[in-house]
C-alpha positions as CSV (number, residue, x, y, z in Angstrom):
1,M,35.4,0.2,-8.6
2,E,38.9,0.2,-7.1
3,R,38.4,3.8,-5.9
4,L,35.1,2.9,-4.3
5,I,36.6,0.1,-2.3
6,E,39.6,2.3,-1.4
7,F,37.2,5.1,-0.2
8,A,35.1,2.6,1.8
9,T,38.1,1.2,3.6
10,Q,39.6,4.6,4.4
11,H,36.3,6.2,5.5
12,Y,34.5,3.2,7.0
13,Y,32.8,5.5,9.5
14,L,31.2,7.6,6.8
15,V,30.1,4.4,4.9
16,G,28.7,3.0,8.1
17,A,26.8,6.1,8.9
18,W,25.4,6.1,5.4
19,V,24.3,2.5,5.6
20,L,22.7,3.1,9.1
21,T,20.8,6.2,7.7
22,L,19.6,4.2,4.8
23,L,18.3,1.3,7.0
24,I,16.5,3.8,9.3
25,L,14.9,5.5,6.4
26,L,13.7,2.2,4.9
27,A,12.4,1.0,8.3
28,T,10.5,4.2,8.8
29,E,9.0,4.2,5.4
30,K,7.8,0.6,5.8
31,R,6.3,1.2,9.2
32,K,4.6,4.4,8.0
33,A,3.0,2.7,5.0
34,G,1.6,-0.2,7.1
35,K,1.4,-3.9,6.2
36,S,1.2,-4.9,2.6
37,V,-0.1,-8.0,0.9
38,T,0.5,-9.5,-2.5
39,P,-2.4,-10.0,-4.9
40,A,-2.6,-13.7,-3.9
41,E,-2.9,-12.8,-0.2
42,A,-5.4,-10.1,-1.1
43,T,-7.5,-12.6,-3.0
44,R,-7.4,-14.9,0.1
45,L,-8.6,-12.1,2.3
46,I,-11.4,-11.3,0.0
47,N,-12.6,-14.9,-0.5
48,K,-11.9,-16.4,3.0
49,E,-12.3,-13.5,5.4
50,S,-14.8,-11.3,3.5
51,G,-12.2,-8.6,2.9
52,V,-13.3,-5.3,1.4
53,V,-11.3,-3.6,-1.4
54,L,-11.0,0.2,-1.2
55,D,-9.8,1.7,-4.4
56,I,-8.3,5.2,-3.8
57,R,-7.4,6.0,-7.4
58,T,-8.8,8.9,-9.4
59,R,-12.0,8.4,-11.4
60,K,-9.9,8.3,-14.6
61,E,-7.7,5.5,-13.3
62,W,-10.8,3.7,-11.9
63,D,-12.4,3.7,-15.3
64,T,-9.4,1.8,-16.8
65,G,-10.2,-1.2,-14.7
66,R,-10.9,-2.2,-11.1
67,I,-11.1,-5.2,-8.8
68,T,-14.5,-6.8,-8.6
69,N,-16.7,-5.3,-5.8
70,A,-14.2,-2.6,-5.0
71,H,-15.4,0.5,-3.3
72,H,-14.2,3.7,-4.9
73,I,-13.3,6.6,-2.8
74,P,-10.5,8.8,-4.2
75,L,-7.7,9.6,-1.7
76,A,-8.6,13.3,-2.0
77,D,-12.1,12.6,-0.8
78,L,-11.3,10.0,1.9
79,D,-11.5,12.3,4.9
80,R,-14.9,13.5,3.8
81,R,-16.4,10.1,2.9
82,L,-14.9,8.0,5.6
83,S,-18.3,7.4,7.2
84,E,-19.3,5.3,4.1
85,L,-16.9,2.6,5.3
86,D,-18.0,2.4,8.9
87,K,-19.8,-0.8,8.3
88,F,-16.5,-2.5,7.4
89,K,-14.6,-1.6,10.5
90,D,-14.5,-5.3,11.7
91,K,-13.5,-6.7,8.3
92,P,-10.1,-6.7,6.5
93,V,-9.8,-3.6,4.3
94,I,-7.4,-3.8,1.4
95,V,-6.4,-0.4,0.2
96,V,-5.5,-0.2,-3.5
97,C,-3.8,2.6,-5.4
98,N,-2.1,2.6,-8.8
99,L,1.5,1.7,-7.7
100,G,1.1,0.8,-4.0
101,Q,2.6,4.1,-2.7
102,A,-0.4,6.3,-1.9
103,A,-2.2,3.4,-0.2
104,G,0.0,3.9,2.9
105,T,-1.4,7.3,3.5
106,A,-5.0,6.0,3.2
107,A,-4.2,3.0,5.4
108,K,-2.9,5.4,8.1
109,K,-6.1,7.4,8.0
110,L,-8.2,4.3,8.2
111,K,-6.3,3.0,11.2
112,A,-6.7,6.4,13.0
113,A,-10.4,6.2,12.3
114,G,-10.6,2.8,14.2
115,F,-10.3,0.2,11.4
116,Q,-8.5,-2.8,12.9
117,Q,-7.4,-4.8,9.8
118,V,-6.1,-2.4,7.2
119,V,-3.5,-3.6,4.6
120,R,-2.3,-2.2,1.3
121,L,-2.0,-4.0,-1.9
122,S,1.7,-4.3,-2.7
123,G,2.4,-2.9,-6.2
124,G,-1.2,-1.6,-6.4
125,M,-3.3,-2.2,-9.5
126,T,-0.1,-2.3,-11.6
127,E,1.0,-5.5,-9.8
128,W,-2.6,-6.8,-9.9
129,K,-2.8,-6.4,-13.6
130,G,0.8,-7.7,-14.0
131,Q,-0.2,-11.0,-12.4
132,N,-3.2,-11.3,-14.7
133,M,-5.7,-11.1,-11.9
134,P,-9.3,-10.4,-12.9
135,I,-10.5,-6.8,-13.4
136,I,-13.7,-5.3,-14.6
137,K,-14.2,-2.2,-16.7
């Protein structure tokens, strides 16, 4: 630990450049992924604003449990099946994946297709199940 502090004080410009690079990387990744919501916020969107849940997980993951009334379109098929979601362009769309990482890619595609209110579920189904939210099998 002493050596780390010694290095940081002697090479403050390198440490500063590293911190700046890290901050830029984090900001870029957050912006690229789009806005995220917690399971509680997602529930509010579903109940109060007629939000639609889009589950982009594989069929195998889908069969382990899903959010009630979720629409299942695997990420690999999203480009081809995007027209199935056209009727939901004016509603909030909550994109759900397994861990909350792949949902950013799907959200970006939906926004490019003209969907106005696209969010991703933070932590994905793992977080949903971790908070003991209801699922159906």
